[in-house]
PyMOL Python script that loads the backbone (N, CA, C, O; Angstrom):
from pymol import cmd

cmd.read_pdbstr("""\
ATOM      1  N   MET A   1     124.280  23.986  54.879  1.00  0.00           N
ATOM      2  CA  MET A   1     125.819  24.489  55.085  1.00  0.00           C
ATOM      3  C   MET A   1     126.745  23.012  55.091  1.00  0.00           C
ATOM      4  O   MET A   1     126.588  22.283  56.071  1.00  0.00           O
ATOM      5  N   HIS A   2     127.616  22.614  54.102  1.00  0.00           N
ATOM      6  CA  HIS A   2     128.701  21.640  54.072  1.00  0.00           C
ATOM      7  C   HIS A   2     129.534  21.184  54.482  1.00  0.00           C
ATOM      8  O   HIS A   2     130.214  20.750  53.552  1.00  0.00           O
ATOM      9  N   ASN A   3     130.115  20.913  55.710  1.00  0.00           N
ATOM     10  CA  ASN A   3     131.294  20.905  56.074  1.00  0.00           C
ATOM     11  C   ASN A   3     132.291  19.697  55.997  1.00  0.00           C
ATOM     12  O   ASN A   3     132.457  18.532  56.358  1.00  0.00           O
ATOM     13  N   THR A   4     133.082  21.169  54.991  1.00  0.00           N
ATOM     14  CA  THR A   4     134.651  20.445  54.265  1.00  0.00           C
ATOM     15  C   THR A   4     135.300  19.780  55.159  1.00  0.00           C
ATOM     16  O   THR A   4     135.304  20.081  56.352  1.00  0.00           O
ATOM     17  N   LYS A   5     135.929  18.781  54.641  1.00  0.00           N
ATOM     18  CA  LYS A   5     136.831  18.169  55.319  1.00  0.00           C
ATOM     19  C   LYS A   5     138.036  17.950  54.017  1.00  0.00           C
ATOM     20  O   LYS A   5     137.579  17.559  52.943  1.00  0.00           O
ATOM     21  N   LYS A   6     140.012  18.275  54.137  1.00  0.00           N
ATOM     22  CA  LYS A   6     139.943  17.886  53.591  1.00  0.00           C
ATOM     23  C   LYS A   6     140.577  16.603  53.329  1.00  0.00           C
ATOM     24  O   LYS A   6     141.530  16.550  54.106  1.00  0.00           O
ATOM     25  N   VAL A   7     140.545  15.829  52.818  1.00  0.00           N
ATOM     26  CA  VAL A   7     140.995  14.315  52.979  1.00  0.00           C
ATOM     27  C   VAL A   7     142.461  13.352  51.850  1.00  0.00           C
ATOM     28  O   VAL A   7     142.504  13.471  50.625  1.00  0.00           O
ATOM     29  N   VAL A   8     142.976  12.913  52.265  1.00  0.00           N
ATOM     30  CA  VAL A   8     143.866  12.671  51.882  1.00  0.00           C
ATOM     31  C   VAL A   8     144.418  12.448  50.340  1.00  0.00           C
ATOM     32  O   VAL A   8     144.024  11.337  49.986  1.00  0.00           O
ATOM     33  N   SER A   9     144.885  12.837  49.695  1.00  0.00           N
ATOM     34  CA  SER A   9     145.184  12.859  49.010  1.00  0.00           C
ATOM     35  C   SER A   9     145.260  11.809  47.838  1.00  0.00           C
ATOM     36  O   SER A   9     144.961  11.128  48.819  1.00  0.00           O
ATOM     37  N   LEU A  10     145.392  10.650  46.297  1.00  0.00           N
ATOM     38  CA  LEU A  10     145.467   9.453  46.579  1.00  0.00           C
ATOM     39  C   LEU A  10     146.836   9.507  46.346  1.00  0.00           C
ATOM     40  O   LEU A  10     147.449   8.453  46.174  1.00  0.00           O
ATOM     41  N   CYS A  11     147.443  10.650  46.312  1.00  0.00           N
ATOM     42  CA  CYS A  11     148.989  10.429  46.497  1.00  0.00           C
ATOM     43  C   CYS A  11     150.027  10.520  47.660  1.00  0.00           C
ATOM     44  O   CYS A  11     151.027   9.908  48.035  1.00  0.00           O
ATOM     45  N   GLU A  12     148.993  12.010  48.182  1.00  0.00           N
ATOM     46  CA  GLU A  12     149.531  11.266  49.909  1.00  0.00           C
ATOM     47  C   GLU A  12     149.141   9.774  50.358  1.00  0.00           C
ATOM     48  O   GLU A  12     149.765   9.325  51.320  1.00  0.00           O
ATOM     49  N   LYS A  13     148.127   8.933  49.727  1.00  0.00           N
ATOM     50  CA  LYS A  13     148.521   7.897  50.683  1.00  0.00           C
ATOM     51  C   LYS A  13     149.483   6.822  49.818  1.00  0.00           C
ATOM     52  O   LYS A  13     150.135   5.992  50.451  1.00  0.00           O
ATOM     53  N   LYS A  14     149.567   6.877  47.947  1.00  0.00           N
ATOM     54  CA  LYS A  14     150.581   6.257  48.135  1.00  0.00           C
ATOM     55  C   LYS A  14     151.992   6.678  48.929  1.00  0.00           C
ATOM     56  O   LYS A  14     152.637   6.252  49.887  1.00  0.00           O
ATOM     57  N   ALA A  15     152.079   7.685  48.034  1.00  0.00           N
ATOM     58  CA  ALA A  15     153.655   8.051  49.823  1.00  0.00           C
ATOM     59  C   ALA A  15     153.982   7.900  50.663  1.00  0.00           C
ATOM     60  O   ALA A  15     155.191   7.987  50.878  1.00  0.00           O
ATOM     61  N   SER A  16     153.009   7.555  51.728  1.00  0.00           N
ATOM     62  CA  SER A  16     152.479   6.906  52.802  1.00  0.00           C
ATOM     63  C   SER A  16     152.972   5.065  52.821  1.00  0.00           C
ATOM     64  O   SER A  16     153.863   4.452  53.409  1.00  0.00           O
ATOM     65  N   LYS A  17     151.655   4.575  51.665  1.00  0.00           N
ATOM     66  CA  LYS A  17     152.421   3.412  51.513  1.00  0.00           C
ATOM     67  C   LYS A  17     153.945   3.118  51.400  1.00  0.00           C
ATOM     68  O   LYS A  17     154.721   2.520  52.145  1.00  0.00           O
ATOM     69  N   GLY A  18     154.129   3.870  49.978  1.00  0.00           N
ATOM     70  CA  GLY A  18     155.680   3.821  50.188  1.00  0.00           C
ATOM     71  C   GLY A  18     156.933   3.675  50.517  1.00  0.00           C
ATOM     72  O   GLY A  18     157.939   3.220  49.973  1.00  0.00           O
ATOM     73  N   TRP A  19     156.614   4.254  51.732  1.00  0.00           N
ATOM     74  CA  TRP A  19     157.030   5.266  52.956  1.00  0.00           C
ATOM     75  C   TRP A  19     157.293   3.828  54.105  1.00  0.00           C
ATOM     76  O   TRP A  19     158.245   3.367  54.734  1.00  0.00           O
ATOM     77  N   SER A  20     155.697   3.466  53.894  1.00  0.00           N
ATOM     78  CA  SER A  20     155.892   2.386  54.800  1.00  0.00           C
ATOM     79  C   SER A  20     157.015   1.366  54.056  1.00  0.00           C
ATOM     80  O   SER A  20     158.221   1.304  54.297  1.00  0.00           O
ATOM     81  N   ASP A  21     156.154   0.504  52.974  1.00  0.00           N
ATOM     82  CA  ASP A  21     157.478  -0.447  52.411  1.00  0.00           C
ATOM     83  C   ASP A  21     158.543   0.059  52.696  1.00  0.00           C
ATOM     84  O   ASP A  21     159.441  -0.639  53.165  1.00  0.00           O
ATOM     85  N   TYR A  22     158.707   1.416  52.479  1.00  0.00           N
ATOM     86  CA  TYR A  22     160.549   1.119  52.261  1.00  0.00           C
ATOM     87  C   TYR A  22     160.766   0.805  54.351  1.00  0.00           C
ATOM     88  O   TYR A  22     160.793  -0.276  54.938  1.00  0.00           O
ATOM     89  N   PHE A  23     160.831   1.651  54.701  1.00  0.00           N
ATOM     90  CA  PHE A  23     160.615   1.458  56.403  1.00  0.00           C
ATOM     91  C   PHE A  23     161.053  -0.506  56.778  1.00  0.00           C
ATOM     92  O   PHE A  23     161.830  -1.194  57.442  1.00  0.00           O
ATOM     93  N   GLY A  24     160.048  -0.613  55.919  1.00  0.00           N
ATOM     94  CA  GLY A  24     159.787  -2.309  56.583  1.00  0.00           C
ATOM     95  C   GLY A  24     160.896  -3.740  55.311  1.00  0.00           C
ATOM     96  O   GLY A  24     160.553  -4.919  55.219  1.00  0.00           O
ATOM     97  N   VAL A  25     161.829  -3.279  54.741  1.00  0.00           N
ATOM     98  CA  VAL A  25     162.925  -3.317  54.469  1.00  0.00           C
ATOM     99  C   VAL A  25     163.655  -3.071  55.220  1.00  0.00           C
ATOM    100  O   VAL A  25     163.993  -4.225  55.484  1.00  0.00           O
ATOM    101  N   LEU A  26     164.362  -2.350  55.979  1.00  0.00           N
ATOM    102  CA  LEU A  26     165.187  -1.462  56.931  1.00  0.00           C
ATOM    103  C   LEU A  26     166.225  -2.304  57.680  1.00  0.00           C
ATOM    104  O   LEU A  26     165.457  -2.375  58.639  1.00  0.00           O
ATOM    105  N   SER A  27     167.042  -2.844  58.000  1.00  0.00           N
ATOM    106  CA  SER A  27     167.436  -3.284  59.126  1.00  0.00           C
ATOM    107  C   SER A  27     167.326  -2.308  59.715  1.00  0.00           C
ATOM    108  O   SER A  27     167.454  -1.295  59.028  1.00  0.00           O
ATOM    109  N   PHE A  28     166.997  -2.064  61.482  1.00  0.00           N
ATOM    110  CA  PHE A  28     166.812  -2.315  62.135  1.00  0.00           C
ATOM    111  C   PHE A  28     167.694  -0.628  62.691  1.00  0.00           C
ATOM    112  O   PHE A  28     167.300   0.401  63.240  1.00  0.00           O
ATOM    113  N   ASN A  29     169.310  -1.236  62.054  1.00  0.00           N
ATOM    114  CA  ASN A  29     170.537  -0.222  62.507  1.00  0.00           C
ATOM    115  C   ASN A  29     170.379   1.066  60.942  1.00  0.00           C
ATOM    116  O   ASN A  29     171.169   1.960  60.640  1.00  0.00           O
ATOM    117  N   GLU A  30     168.927   0.624  60.168  1.00  0.00           N
ATOM    118  CA  GLU A  30     168.905   1.783  58.527  1.00  0.00           C
ATOM    119  C   GLU A  30     168.053   2.512  59.500  1.00  0.00           C
ATOM    120  O   GLU A  30     168.052   3.665  59.931  1.00  0.00           O
ATOM    121  N   LEU A  31     167.084   1.095  59.769  1.00  0.00           N
ATOM    122  CA  LEU A  31     166.123   2.412  60.878  1.00  0.00           C
ATOM    123  C   LEU A  31     165.998   3.231  61.728  1.00  0.00           C
ATOM    124  O   LEU A  31     164.891   3.486  62.202  1.00  0.00           O
ATOM    125  N   ILE A  32     167.305   3.938  62.187  1.00  0.00           N
ATOM    126  CA  ILE A  32     167.535   4.240  63.552  1.00  0.00           C
ATOM    127  C   ILE A  32     168.247   5.906  62.124  1.00  0.00           C
ATOM    128  O   ILE A  32     168.353   7.130  62.035  1.00  0.00           O
ATOM    129  N   HIS A  33     168.459   4.807  61.496  1.00  0.00           N
ATOM    130  CA  HIS A  33     169.328   6.441  60.948  1.00  0.00           C
ATOM    131  C   HIS A  33     168.849   7.399  60.334  1.00  0.00           C
ATOM    132  O   HIS A  33     169.075   8.604  60.439  1.00  0.00           O
ATOM    133  N   GLU A  34     167.777   6.507  59.300  1.00  0.00           N
ATOM    134  CA  GLU A  34     166.646   7.548  58.283  1.00  0.00           C
ATOM    135  C   GLU A  34     166.120   7.694  60.027  1.00  0.00           C
ATOM    136  O   GLU A  34     167.063   8.457  60.237  1.00  0.00           O
ATOM    137  N   THR A  35     165.562   7.626  61.147  1.00  0.00           N
ATOM    138  CA  THR A  35     165.144   8.427  61.385  1.00  0.00           C
ATOM    139  C   THR A  35     165.862   8.904  62.486  1.00  0.00           C
ATOM    140  O   THR A  35     165.336   8.563  63.546  1.00  0.00           O
ATOM    141  N   GLN A  36     167.108   9.724  62.639  1.00  0.00           N
ATOM    142  CA  GLN A  36     167.156  10.733  62.960  1.00  0.00           C
ATOM    143  C   GLN A  36     167.724  11.551  62.025  1.00  0.00           C
ATOM    144  O   GLN A  36     167.885  12.768  62.118  1.00  0.00           O
ATOM    145  N   ASP A  37     168.156  10.503  60.710  1.00  0.00           N
ATOM    146  CA  ASP A  37     167.379  12.059  59.628  1.00  0.00           C
ATOM    147  C   ASP A  37     166.205  12.389  59.480  1.00  0.00           C
ATOM    148  O   ASP A  37     166.016  13.576  59.215  1.00  0.00           O
ATOM    149  N   ILE A  38     165.725  12.024  59.525  1.00  0.00           N
ATOM    150  CA  ILE A  38     163.859  12.938  59.919  1.00  0.00           C
ATOM    151  C   ILE A  38     163.797  13.576  61.148  1.00  0.00           C
ATOM    152  O   ILE A  38     163.334  14.683  61.424  1.00  0.00           O
ATOM    153  N   ILE A  39     164.437  12.552  62.010  1.00  0.00           N
ATOM    154  CA  ILE A  39     164.795  14.336  63.624  1.00  0.00           C
ATOM    155  C   ILE A  39     165.248  15.419  62.151  1.00  0.00           C
ATOM    156  O   ILE A  39     164.662  15.974  61.222  1.00  0.00           O
ATOM    157  N   SER A  40     166.332  15.302  62.553  1.00  0.00           N
ATOM    158  CA  SER A  40     167.253  16.457  61.750  1.00  0.00           C
ATOM    159  C   SER A  40     166.417  17.222  60.268  1.00  0.00           C
ATOM    160  O   SER A  40     166.641  18.413  60.053  1.00  0.00           O
ATOM    161  N   ASP A  41     165.563  16.506  59.410  1.00  0.00           N
ATOM    162  CA  ASP A  41     164.838  17.284  59.040  1.00  0.00           C
ATOM    163  C   ASP A  41     163.320  18.097  59.744  1.00  0.00           C
ATOM    164  O   ASP A  41     162.635  19.056  59.389  1.00  0.00           O
ATOM    165  N   LEU A  42     163.291  17.484  60.474  1.00  0.00           N
ATOM    166  CA  LEU A  42     162.090  18.020  61.654  1.00  0.00           C
ATOM    167  C   LEU A  42     162.643  19.600  61.727  1.00  0.00           C
ATOM    168  O   LEU A  42     161.927  20.582  61.531  1.00  0.00           O
ATOM    169  N   ASP A  43     163.999  19.634  62.034  1.00  0.00           N
ATOM    170  CA  ASP A  43     164.673  20.915  62.738  1.00  0.00           C
ATOM    171  C   ASP A  43     164.989  22.197  62.316  1.00  0.00           C
ATOM    172  O   ASP A  43     165.198  23.327  62.758  1.00  0.00           O
ATOM    173  N   LYS A  44     164.938  21.521  61.208  1.00  0.00           N
ATOM    174  CA  LYS A  44     164.786  22.322  59.781  1.00  0.00           C
ATOM    175  C   LYS A  44     164.165  22.807  59.329  1.00  0.00           C
ATOM    176  O   LYS A  44     164.314  24.021  59.193  1.00  0.00           O
ATOM    177  N   GLU A  45     163.072  22.135  58.814  1.00  0.00           N
ATOM    178  CA  GLU A  45     161.650  21.954  58.114  1.00  0.00           C
ATOM    179  C   GLU A  45     160.496  22.108  59.229  1.00  0.00           C
ATOM    180  O   GLU A  45     159.434  21.804  58.685  1.00  0.00           O
ATOM    181  N   GLY A  46     160.322  22.408  60.370  1.00  0.00           N
ATOM    182  CA  GLY A  46     158.987  22.205  61.388  1.00  0.00           C
ATOM    183  C   GLY A  46     158.172  21.260  60.449  1.00  0.00           C
ATOM    184  O   GLY A  46     158.463  20.359  59.662  1.00  0.00           O
ATOM    185  N   LEU A  47     157.077  21.833  60.857  1.00  0.00           N
ATOM    186  CA  LEU A  47     156.226  21.203  60.458  1.00  0.00           C
ATOM    187  C   LEU A  47     155.868  20.799  59.157  1.00  0.00           C
ATOM    188  O   LEU A  47     154.699  21.046  58.864  1.00  0.00           O
ATOM    189  N   ASP A  48     156.418  20.354  58.466  1.00  0.00           N
ATOM    190  CA  ASP A  48     156.239  19.667  56.678  1.00  0.00           C
ATOM    191  C   ASP A  48     155.886  18.550  56.403  1.00  0.00           C
ATOM    192  O   ASP A  48     156.691  17.619  56.383  1.00  0.00           O
ATOM    193  N   ALA A  49     154.533  18.393  56.117  1.00  0.00           N
ATOM    194  CA  ALA A  49     153.107  17.549  56.182  1.00  0.00           C
ATOM    195  C   ALA A  49     154.784  16.290  55.093  1.00  0.00           C
ATOM    196  O   ALA A  49     154.449  15.348  55.811  1.00  0.00           O
ATOM    197  N   GLU A  50     155.408  15.965  54.627  1.00  0.00           N
ATOM    198  CA  GLU A  50     156.142  15.107  53.792  1.00  0.00           C
ATOM    199  C   GLU A  50     156.366  14.618  55.096  1.00  0.00           C
ATOM    200  O   GLU A  50     156.063  13.427  55.162  1.00  0.00           O
ATOM    201  N   VAL A  51     156.760  15.063  56.106  1.00  0.00           N
ATOM    202  CA  VAL A  51     157.814  15.017  57.064  1.00  0.00           C
ATOM    203  C   VAL A  51     157.196  13.655  57.829  1.00  0.00           C
ATOM    204  O   VAL A  51     157.361  12.436  57.847  1.00  0.00           O
ATOM    205  N   LEU A  52     156.383  14.687  58.439  1.00  0.00           N
ATOM    206  CA  LEU A  52     155.820  13.801  59.243  1.00  0.00           C
ATOM    207  C   LEU A  52     155.223  12.613  59.361  1.00  0.00           C
ATOM    208  O   LEU A  52     155.003  11.791  60.251  1.00  0.00           O
ATOM    209  N   VAL A  53     154.940  12.802  57.757  1.00  0.00           N
ATOM    210  CA  VAL A  53     154.287  11.453  56.841  1.00  0.00           C
ATOM    211  C   VAL A  53     155.043  10.316  57.652  1.00  0.00           C
ATOM    212  O   VAL A  53     154.645   9.422  58.399  1.00  0.00           O
ATOM    213  N   ARG A  54     157.198  10.999  56.882  1.00  0.00           N
ATOM    214  CA  ARG A  54     157.747   9.928  56.751  1.00  0.00           C
ATOM    215  C   ARG A  54     158.415   9.594  58.553  1.00  0.00           C
ATOM    216  O   ARG A  54     159.293   8.790  58.865  1.00  0.00           O
ATOM    217  N   ALA A  55     157.515  10.660  59.594  1.00  0.00           N
ATOM    218  CA  ALA A  55     157.699   9.848  61.009  1.00  0.00           C
ATOM    219  C   ALA A  55     156.931  10.053  61.951  1.00  0.00           C
ATOM    220  O   ALA A  55     157.337  10.412  63.056  1.00  0.00           O
ATOM    221  N   ARG A  56     155.590   9.841  61.643  1.00  0.00           N
ATOM    222  CA  ARG A  56     154.539   8.675  61.468  1.00  0.00           C
ATOM    223  C   ARG A  56     154.884   7.111  61.382  1.00  0.00           C
ATOM    224  O   ARG A  56     154.774   6.257  62.262  1.00  0.00           O
ATOM    225  N   GLN A  57     155.548   6.932  59.424  1.00  0.00           N
ATOM    226  CA  GLN A  57     155.470   5.201  59.113  1.00  0.00           C
ATOM    227  C   GLN A  57     156.495   5.316  59.689  1.00  0.00           C
ATOM    228  O   GLN A  57     156.485   4.167  60.131  1.00  0.00           O
ATOM    229  N   ALA A  58     157.864   5.936  60.278  1.00  0.00           N
ATOM    230  CA  ALA A  58     158.848   5.432  60.251  1.00  0.00           C
ATOM    231  C   ALA A  58     158.440   4.282  62.006  1.00  0.00           C
ATOM    232  O   ALA A  58     158.562   3.097  62.315  1.00  0.00           O
ATOM    233  N   MET A  59     157.789   5.948  62.896  1.00  0.00           N
ATOM    234  CA  MET A  59     157.082   5.262  64.672  1.00  0.00           C
ATOM    235  C   MET A  59     156.674   4.050  64.511  1.00  0.00           C
ATOM    236  O   MET A  59     157.001   3.112  65.238  1.00  0.00           O
ATOM    237  N   GLY A  60     155.585   3.955  63.098  1.00  0.00           N
ATOM    238  CA  GLY A  60     154.905   2.933  62.994  1.00  0.00           C
ATOM    239  C   GLY A  60     155.535   1.206  62.268  1.00  0.00           C
ATOM    240  O   GLY A  60     154.851   0.280  61.831  1.00  0.00           O
ATOM    241  N   GLU A  61     156.761   1.295  62.366  1.00  0.00           N
ATOM    242  CA  GLU A  61     157.827   0.656  61.913  1.00  0.00           C
ATOM    243  C   GLU A  61     158.307  -0.220  63.375  1.00  0.00           C
ATOM    244  O   GLU A  61     158.124  -1.329  63.876  1.00  0.00           O
ATOM    245  N   PHE A  62     158.997   0.990  63.662  1.00  0.00           N
ATOM    246  CA  PHE A  62     159.848   0.341  65.094  1.00  0.00           C
ATOM    247  C   PHE A  62     158.335   0.084  66.002  1.00  0.00           C
ATOM    248  O   PHE A  62     158.589  -0.705  66.912  1.00  0.00           O
ATOM    249  N   TYR A  63     157.249   0.396  66.022  1.00  0.00           N
ATOM    250  CA  TYR A  63     156.037  -0.082  66.872  1.00  0.00           C
ATOM    251  C   TYR A  63     155.783  -1.787  66.691  1.00  0.00           C
ATOM    252  O   TYR A  63     155.504  -2.574  67.595  1.00  0.00           O
ATOM    253  N   THR A  64     155.959  -2.070  65.320  1.00  0.00           N
ATOM    254  CA  THR A  64     155.455  -3.057  64.779  1.00  0.00           C
ATOM    255  C   THR A  64     156.795  -4.029  65.085  1.00  0.00           C
ATOM    256  O   THR A  64     156.973  -5.117  65.632  1.00  0.00           O
ATOM    257  N   ARG A  65     157.439  -3.257  64.578  1.00  0.00           N
ATOM    258  CA  ARG A  65     159.584  -4.157  65.035  1.00  0.00           C
ATOM    259  C   ARG A  65     159.322  -4.838  66.930  1.00  0.00           C
ATOM    260  O   ARG A  65     159.458  -6.032  67.200  1.00  0.00           O
ATOM    261  N   LEU A  66     158.929  -3.714  68.033  1.00  0.00           N
ATOM    262  CA  LEU A  66     159.218  -3.545  68.803  1.00  0.00           C
ATOM    263  C   LEU A  66     157.887  -4.509  69.652  1.00  0.00           C
ATOM    264  O   LEU A  66     157.723  -4.788  70.840  1.00  0.00           O
ATOM    265  N   GLU A  67     157.156  -4.800  68.507  1.00  0.00           N
ATOM    266  CA  GLU A  67     156.383  -4.903  70.176  1.00  0.00           C
ATOM    267  C   GLU A  67     156.018  -6.399  69.965  1.00  0.00           C
ATOM    268  O   GLU A  67     155.197  -6.901  70.732  1.00  0.00           O
ATOM    269  N   SER A  68     156.609  -7.190  68.915  1.00  0.00           N
ATOM    270  CA  SER A  68     156.701  -8.276  69.234  1.00  0.00           C
ATOM    271  C   SER A  68     158.070  -9.382  70.878  1.00  0.00           C
ATOM    272  O   SER A  68     157.924 -10.249  71.739  1.00  0.00           O
ATOM    273  N   GLU A  69     159.145  -8.522  70.349  1.00  0.00           N
ATOM    274  CA  GLU A  69     160.311  -8.562  71.457  1.00  0.00           C
ATOM    275  C   GLU A  69     159.742  -7.766  73.340  1.00  0.00           C
ATOM    276  O   GLU A  69     159.969  -8.395  74.373  1.00  0.00           O
ATOM    277  N   SER A  70     159.001  -6.296  73.340  1.00  0.00           N
ATOM    278  CA  SER A  70     158.679  -5.822  74.335  1.00  0.00           C
ATOM    279  C   SER A  70     157.602  -5.129  74.092  1.00  0.00           C
ATOM    280  O   SER A  70     157.617  -4.240  73.240  1.00  0.00           O
ATOM    281  N   MET A  71     156.504  -5.431  74.804  1.00  0.00           N
ATOM    282  CA  MET A  71     155.326  -4.850  75.246  1.00  0.00           C
ATOM    283  C   MET A  71     155.604  -2.977  76.121  1.00  0.00           C
ATOM    284  O   MET A  71     154.990  -1.911  76.144  1.00  0.00           O
ATOM    285  N   THR A  72     156.398  -3.323  76.479  1.00  0.00           N
ATOM    286  CA  THR A  72     156.365  -1.910  77.739  1.00  0.00           C
ATOM    287  C   THR A  72     157.252  -1.184  76.936  1.00  0.00           C
ATOM    288  O   THR A  72     157.060   0.031  76.875  1.00  0.00           O
ATOM    289  N   PHE A  73     158.519  -1.847  76.079  1.00  0.00           N
ATOM    290  CA  PHE A  73     158.788  -0.558  75.088  1.00  0.00           C
ATOM    291  C   PHE A  73     157.845   0.073  74.084  1.00  0.00           C
ATOM    292  O   PHE A  73     157.451   1.233  73.966  1.00  0.00           O
ATOM    293  N   ALA A  74     157.510  -1.424  73.151  1.00  0.00           N
ATOM    294  CA  ALA A  74     156.466  -0.814  72.066  1.00  0.00           C
ATOM    295  C   ALA A  74     154.970   0.165  72.484  1.00  0.00           C
ATOM    296  O   ALA A  74     154.521   1.100  71.822  1.00  0.00           O
ATOM    297  N   LYS A  75     154.493  -0.316  73.591  1.00  0.00           N
ATOM    298  CA  LYS A  75     153.415   0.801  74.391  1.00  0.00           C
ATOM    299  C   LYS A  75     153.550   2.906  74.451  1.00  0.00           C
ATOM    300  O   LYS A  75     152.886   3.826  73.973  1.00  0.00           O
ATOM    301  N   SER A  76     155.033   2.773  75.491  1.00  0.00           N
ATOM    302  CA  SER A  76     155.388   3.660  74.891  1.00  0.00           C
ATOM    303  C   SER A  76     156.654   4.815  73.373  1.00  0.00           C
ATOM    304  O   SER A  76     157.177   5.896  73.103  1.00  0.00           O
ATOM    305  N   LEU A  77     156.479   3.755  73.049  1.00  0.00           N
ATOM    306  CA  LEU A  77     156.714   4.567  71.259  1.00  0.00           C
ATOM    307  C   LEU A  77     155.258   4.641  71.487  1.00  0.00           C
ATOM    308  O   LEU A  77     154.958   5.375  72.428  1.00  0.00           O
ATOM    309  N   LEU A  78     154.362   4.127  70.930  1.00  0.00           N
ATOM    310  CA  LEU A  78     152.973   4.182  70.546  1.00  0.00           C
ATOM    311  C   LEU A  78     153.018   5.591  71.436  1.00  0.00           C
ATOM    312  O   LEU A  78     152.997   6.514  70.621  1.00  0.00           O
ATOM    313  N   GLY A  79     153.065   6.053  72.648  1.00  0.00           N
ATOM    314  CA  GLY A  79     152.497   7.022  72.895  1.00  0.00           C
ATOM    315  C   GLY A  79     152.894   7.902  71.735  1.00  0.00           C
ATOM    316  O   GLY A  79     152.179   8.005  70.739  1.00  0.00           O
ATOM    317  N   MET A  80     154.289   8.669  71.907  1.00  0.00           N
ATOM    318  CA  MET A  80     154.825   8.582  71.003  1.00  0.00           C
ATOM    319  C   MET A  80     154.325   8.820  69.963  1.00  0.00           C
ATOM    320  O   MET A  80     153.617   9.800  69.732  1.00  0.00           O
ATOM    321  N   LYS A  81     154.629   7.946  69.184  1.00  0.00           N
ATOM    322  CA  LYS A  81     153.480   7.373  67.312  1.00  0.00           C
ATOM    323  C   LYS A  81     152.473   8.355  67.516  1.00  0.00           C
ATOM    324  O   LYS A  81     152.604   9.426  66.922  1.00  0.00           O
ATOM    325  N   ASN A  82     151.258   8.132  68.428  1.00  0.00           N
ATOM    326  CA  ASN A  82     150.225   9.023  68.436  1.00  0.00           C
ATOM    327  C   ASN A  82     149.959  10.657  68.610  1.00  0.00           C
ATOM    328  O   ASN A  82     148.969  11.358  68.399  1.00  0.00           O
ATOM    329  N   ASN A  83     151.545  10.990  69.179  1.00  0.00           N
ATOM    330  CA  ASN A  83     151.541  12.634  69.208  1.00  0.00           C
ATOM    331  C   ASN A  83     151.591  12.617  68.236  1.00  0.00           C
ATOM    332  O   ASN A  83     150.583  13.147  67.769  1.00  0.00           O
ATOM    333  N   VAL A  84     152.842  11.976  66.844  1.00  0.00           N
ATOM    334  CA  VAL A  84     152.797  13.103  65.958  1.00  0.00           C
ATOM    335  C   VAL A  84     151.625  12.811  65.231  1.00  0.00           C
ATOM    336  O   VAL A  84     151.094  13.637  64.488  1.00  0.00           O
ATOM    337  N   ASP A  85     150.998  11.120  65.505  1.00  0.00           N
ATOM    338  CA  ASP A  85     150.065  11.176  63.902  1.00  0.00           C
ATOM    339  C   ASP A  85     148.866  12.271  64.230  1.00  0.00           C
ATOM    340  O   ASP A  85     148.355  12.839  63.265  1.00  0.00           O
ATOM    341  N   ALA A  86     148.286  12.660  65.905  1.00  0.00           N
ATOM    342  CA  ALA A  86     147.662  13.876  65.883  1.00  0.00           C
ATOM    343  C   ALA A  86     148.143  15.207  65.184  1.00  0.00           C
ATOM    344  O   ALA A  86     147.426  15.947  64.510  1.00  0.00           O
ATOM    345  N   LYS A  87     149.166  15.341  65.397  1.00  0.00           N
ATOM    346  CA  LYS A  87     150.160  16.676  64.393  1.00  0.00           C
ATOM    347  C   LYS A  87     150.501  16.623  62.957  1.00  0.00           C
ATOM    348  O   LYS A  87     151.086  17.546  62.391  1.00  0.00           O
ATOM    349  N   VAL A  88     150.089  15.413  62.312  1.00  0.00           N
ATOM    350  CA  VAL A  88     150.373  15.274  60.899  1.00  0.00           C
ATOM    351  C   VAL A  88     148.737  15.515  60.964  1.00  0.00           C
ATOM    352  O   VAL A  88     148.602  16.735  60.870  1.00  0.00           O
ATOM    353  N   ASP A  89     147.175  14.779  61.105  1.00  0.00           N
ATOM    354  CA  ASP A  89     146.358  15.298  61.040  1.00  0.00           C
ATOM    355  C   ASP A  89     146.379  16.809  61.013  1.00  0.00           C
ATOM    356  O   ASP A  89     145.835  17.323  60.036  1.00  0.00           O
ATOM    357  N   THR A  90     147.016  17.759  62.090  1.00  0.00           N
ATOM    358  CA  THR A  90     146.480  18.869  62.147  1.00  0.00           C
ATOM    359  C   THR A  90     147.078  19.739  61.319  1.00  0.00           C
ATOM    360  O   THR A  90     146.540  20.797  60.994  1.00  0.00           O
ATOM    361  N   VAL A  91     148.289  19.351  60.892  1.00  0.00           N
ATOM    362  CA  VAL A  91     148.711  19.627  59.033  1.00  0.00           C
ATOM    363  C   VAL A  91     148.390  19.635  57.934  1.00  0.00           C
ATOM    364  O   VAL A  91     148.368  20.559  57.122  1.00  0.00           O
ATOM    365  N   ILE A  92     148.261  19.135  57.891  1.00  0.00           N
ATOM    366  CA  ILE A  92     146.727  18.092  56.864  1.00  0.00           C
ATOM    367  C   ILE A  92     146.078  18.903  57.040  1.00  0.00           C
ATOM    368  O   ILE A  92     146.661  19.945  56.741  1.00  0.00           O
ATOM    369  N   ARG A  93     144.583  19.163  57.573  1.00  0.00           N
ATOM    370  CA  ARG A  93     143.901  19.497  57.474  1.00  0.00           C
ATOM    371  C   ARG A  93     143.743  21.238  57.322  1.00  0.00           C
ATOM    372  O   ARG A  93     142.825  21.813  56.739  1.00  0.00           O
ATOM    373  N   LYS A  94     144.871  21.856  57.996  1.00  0.00           N
ATOM    374  CA  LYS A  94     145.065  23.172  57.297  1.00  0.00           C
ATOM    375  C   LYS A  94     144.882  23.306  55.907  1.00  0.00           C
ATOM    376  O   LYS A  94     145.049  24.399  55.365  1.00  0.00           O
TER     377      LYS A  94
END
""", "prot")
cmd.dss("prot")
cmd.show_as("cartoon", "prot")
cmd.util.cbc("prot")
cmd.orient("prot")
């Protein structure tokens, strides 16, 4: 018997990379506004896979930017990012 696992599709991977590139060029203020939009989308749509992928990428971008400024803030954000990562993995596996 084979254990099957859902593998992230190439389209999902490209979309994830696209969000990463997009968030990477935003100013810090724009990144905050985008994150507010993501939170609003999560409130409306719940655990939608695409919204969760956006949340994961946005939090990763925040972590990257804060890491060089303040490890204290970066570490607290990393905990939140890990929670989002776990939720994304749960949704994708379904």
